[in-house]
C-alpha positions in Angstrom: 61.6 -12.6 -46.3 64.3 -15.6 -45.0 63.2 -17.4 -42.4 63.8 -15.7 -38.8 66.7 -17.7 -37.1 67.5 -16.1 -34.2 66.8 -17.9 -30.6 64.4 -15.1 -30.3 62.5 -16.6 -32.6 60.4 -20.1 -32.5 59.1 -21.8 -35.6 55.2 -23.1 -35.2 54.8 -24.5 -39.0 52.5 -23.2 -41.6 49.4 -21.1 -40.9 46.2 -23.4 -41.2 44.6 -19.9 -42.2 46.6 -17.5 -44.1 48.1 -18.8 -47.2 51.6 -19.4 -47.5 52.7 -17.6 -44.2 54.6 -18.9 -41.8 53.7 -19.1 -38.2 56.3 -18.2 -35.4 56.8 -17.3 -31.9 58.8 -14.3 -31.0 60.4 -13.7 -27.1 59.8 -10.1 -26.9 62.3 -8.0 -24.5 59.4 -7.0 -22.5 58.9 -11.0 -21.5 55.8 -11.8 -23.7 55.5 -14.0 -26.3 54.3 -12.5 -29.6 52.5 -15.2 -32.1 53.1 -14.4 -35.8 52.3 -15.1 -39.1 54.9 -13.9 -41.9 55.4 -14.0 -45.6 56.5 -12.2 -48.7 59.3 -10.0 -49.9 59.3 -6.6 -50.5 58.4 -3.4 -48.0 57.3 -4.4 -44.7 53.9 -4.3 -43.9 52.6 -4.8 -40.2 48.9 -6.1 -40.0 47.0 -5.5 -36.3 43.8 -6.7 -35.3 41.4 -6.3 -33.1 39.1 -7.6 -30.8 37.3 -10.0 -30.9 39.8 -11.3 -33.9 43.5 -12.9 -33.9 45.9 -12.5 -36.9 43.5 -14.9 -38.6 41.2 -11.8 -39.7 43.8 -11.0 -42.3 43.0 -14.5 -44.2 41.3 -13.1 -46.9 44.1 -9.9 -47.8 47.4 -10.9 -46.4 48.3 -13.6 -49.4 47.3 -10.8 -52.0 49.6 -8.4 -50.1 52.5 -10.9 -49.5 52.9 -10.6 -53.3 54.7 -7.4 -53.4 55.2 -6.7 -49.2 56.9 -8.6 -46.6 53.7 -9.3 -44.6 53.6 -9.3 -40.7 50.7 -10.3 -38.7 50.8 -11.1 -34.9 48.5 -11.5 -32.0 48.7 -8.5 -30.0 49.3 -9.6 -26.4 46.5 -11.2 -24.4 45.2 -11.9 -27.8 44.9 -15.3 -30.0 48.6 -17.6 -28.8 50.0 -14.8 -27.9 51.6 -14.3 -24.2 48.8 -13.0 -21.6 50.8 -11.0 -18.9 49.2 -9.6 -15.7 47.7 -6.4 -16.4 49.8 -4.4 -13.7 48.9 -1.2 -11.8 46.3 0.7 -13.7 46.5 -2.2 -16.7 49.9 -1.0 -17.9 50.7 -3.8 -19.7 47.5 -3.6 -21.7 48.5 -0.3 -22.6 48.4 0.7 -26.1 52.1 1.9 -25.5 53.3 -1.6 -24.3 51.5 -3.3 -26.8 53.0 -1.1 -29.5 56.4 -1.8 -27.7 55.9 -5.5 -28.4 55.4 -4.8 -32.1 58.1 -2.7 -32.9 60.6 -5.0 -30.9 59.5 -7.8 -33.1 59.9 -6.1 -36.7 63.0 -4.6 -35.4 64.3 -8.0 -34.6 63.1 -9.7 -37.9 65.2 -6.6 -39.5 62.5 -4.5 -40.9 62.9 -0.9 -38.9 60.8 0.8 -41.3 57.0 -0.5 -42.2 53.9 0.5 -43.3 50.9 -0.3 -40.4 47.2 -1.2 -41.1 45.1 -1.9 -38.1 41.8 -2.5 -37.6 39.8 -1.9 -34.5 42.0 -2.4 -31.0 44.7 -2.8 -33.7 44.3 0.8 -35.2 44.3 2.1 -31.6 47.5 0.1 -31.0 48.9 1.2 -34.5 48.1 5.0 -33.5 50.1 5.1 -30.0 53.1 3.6 -32.2 53.1 5.9 -34.7 53.2 8.3 -32.1 56.1 7.0 -29.9 57.8 5.4 -32.9 57.4 8.2 -36.2 60.6 7.0 -37.3 59.4 3.4 -37.8 56.2 4.0 -39.7 56.1 4.7 -43.6 52.0 4.6 -44.1 49.3 4.4 -40.9 45.9 2.5 -42.0 43.3 2.7 -39.7 39.9 1.0 -40.3 36.7 1.6 -38.6 37.9 3.8 -35.7 37.9 7.0 -34.7 40.7 8.2 -31.9 40.3 6.6 -28.7 39.9 10.2 -26.5 37.8 11.5 -28.9 35.3 8.7 -28.9 35.4 9.2 -25.2 35.1 12.8 -25.1 32.0 13.0 -27.1 30.4 9.8 -25.4 26.4 9.8 -26.0 23.3 7.4 -25.5 23.9 6.5 -29.3 27.4 5.5 -28.5 26.8 4.1 -25.8 23.9 1.8 -26.6 26.2 0.9 -29.8 29.5 0.5 -28.2 28.0 -1.1 -24.6 31.1 -3.2 -24.3 33.4 -0.3 -24.0 31.5 0.5 -20.7 30.9 -3.1 -19.6 34.4 -4.6 -20.1 36.2 -1.9 -18.0 33.9 -2.7 -15.4 36.1 -4.3 -12.0 37.4 -7.6 -12.1 35.9 -9.9 -12.0 32.4 -8.7 -12.9 32.7 -8.9 -16.9 34.9 -12.3 -16.6 32.5 -13.9 -14.6 29.4 -12.6 -16.8 31.3 -13.7 -20.1 32.1 -16.6 -18.6 28.5 -18.2 -18.3 28.5 -18.4 -22.5 31.5 -17.3 -23.8 30.3 -18.4 -27.5 27.1 -16.3 -27.1 29.2 -13.2 -25.9 31.6 -13.9 -29.2 29.0 -14.5 -32.0 26.7 -11.8 -30.3 29.5 -9.5 -30.4 30.4 -10.5 -34.3 27.2 -10.5 -35.6 25.9 -7.6 -34.3 28.8 -5.8 -35.7 29.3 -7.2 -39.3 26.9 -6.5 -42.1 27.9 -9.0 -44.6 26.5 -12.3 -43.9 28.6 -15.3 -43.9 31.6 -12.8 -44.2 33.6 -14.3 -40.9 32.8 -17.8 -41.8 32.7 -21.0 -39.6 36.2 -21.9 -39.6 37.3 -18.5 -38.7 34.8 -18.3 -35.9 35.8 -21.6 -34.3 39.2 -19.9 -34.5 38.2 -17.1 -32.6 36.4 -18.9 -30.2 39.2 -21.5 -29.3 40.9 -18.2 -28.1 37.8 -16.7 -26.6 37.1 -20.0 -24.2 40.9 -19.1 -22.3 39.8 -17.6 -19.3 43.3 -15.9 -20.1 42.2 -14.1 -22.9 39.0 -12.9 -21.8 40.7 -11.3 -18.6 43.5 -9.9 -21.0 40.7 -8.5 -23.3 38.9 -6.9 -19.8 42.7 -5.5 -19.5 43.2 -3.8 -22.7 39.5 -1.9 -22.5 40.3 -0.9 -19.2 44.1 0.3 -20.0 41.9 2.3 -22.9 39.8 4.1 -20.0 42.6 4.8 -17.9 45.7 5.1 -18.8 45.9 5.0 -22.2 43.8 8.6 -22.2 46.5 9.9 -19.9 49.0 9.1 -22.8 46.8 10.4 -25.4 46.3 13.4 -23.4 50.3 14.2 -23.2 50.4 14.0 -26.9 47.1 16.1 -27.6 48.9 18.3 -30.0 50.9 15.8 -31.8 49.9 15.5 -35.4 51.1 12.6 -37.0 53.4 13.5 -40.4 53.4 10.2 -42.2 50.2 9.8 -44.6 47.1 8.1 -43.1 44.8 6.2 -44.8 41.2 6.4 -42.6 38.5 3.5 -44.1 35.0 2.5 -42.3 32.2 0.8 -42.6 29.5 2.8 -44.1 26.8 0.4 -42.6 28.5 0.2 -39.4 28.3 2.6 -36.0 31.8 4.9 -36.6 30.6 6.6 -39.7 27.4 7.1 -38.7 28.3 9.0 -35.5 31.5 10.7 -36.4 33.0 12.4 -39.2 35.4 10.0 -39.5 38.0 11.7 -41.8 37.7 14.9 -39.7 38.5 13.0 -36.5 41.7 12.2 -38.2 42.9 15.2 -39.2 42.9 16.5 -35.7 45.6 13.7 -35.4 47.4 13.3 -38.8 48.4 15.9 -41.3 48.2 14.3 -44.1 44.5 11.9 -44.2 42.6 10.4 -47.0 40.0 7.5 -47.2 36.1 6.3 -47.5 33.1 4.5 -46.5 33.2 1.0 -47.7 29.7 -1.0 -48.3 30.0 -2.6 -45.1 30.0 -2.9 -41.2 32.8 -3.3 -38.9 35.2 -5.8 -40.1 36.2 -4.2 -43.3 38.9 -6.8 -44.2 36.7 -9.5 -43.9 33.6 -8.2 -45.4 34.9 -6.5 -48.1 38.3 -7.8 -49.1 38.6 -6.9 -52.7 37.7 -3.1 -51.8 40.6 -3.3 -48.8 43.2 -4.3 -51.3 42.4 -1.7 -53.9 42.3 1.0 -51.3 45.3 -0.5 -49.5 47.8 -1.1 -52.8 47.2 2.4 -54.0 47.8 4.0 -50.5 50.6 1.8 -50.2 52.0 2.4 -53.7 54.7 5.3 -52.7 56.3 2.8 -50.0 57.6 0.4 -52.7 
């Protein structure tokens, strides 16, 4: 696509991680700055990362996708080099609704009113909310290694609470988790990533160093806690209001066959409760599919997105 030229966009040079992608800052109407990478031409494709990653998590797949798509890969508010607003009452500024609104504003400002969306982890939860709030904008929705948030909380048991302890640790009142992580952010980050990935070396030292650069910022760590606090509070209220809504666009659910989500849930069935057209499968990896099995991810996405071309 042509380089963004409006006053809402500030160029930040070439991406050091996503080949052929350029970095920009977008001044969203919310007042939050969103850092994003962009490349390619063709149908629009929005790639949304999870925790504890940034847009850099798409480095192994974004260049190939950009051969046929206009790829936009943002840092969610609170993450990476995007803005980190105050959480607000009931953590509303880190609700998936607020995060989704940033992304729709970004895509609209780029002239990409309709797009396919791929979301991993927290990015999948933002993607689910975005598809509910802006169904006319999303052509295809791909969700990586998640079951619906409300479903996972409703079915919490000892196995889930043990494997996903951070869902319950990070939601504790400020400043408990922030202070404890502050003691050794690198240890917490490495333990989190290594515990979820089942493919040694998939993240790599350069990407880990970039994630750590961002994680060392106490504002980022607080924003991440606010993201999880919102998920256990106002997001559940929003989800309850849409409990009977089923998405109309095609949904692709992929998950790590060696990870937690597939072990504890019938992933396809959980999404068939939320969408009319669901397909997908497990990949031979842990949580971070796009880093652990990028070729499999590309094959699945190219097949899924073909109808959007």
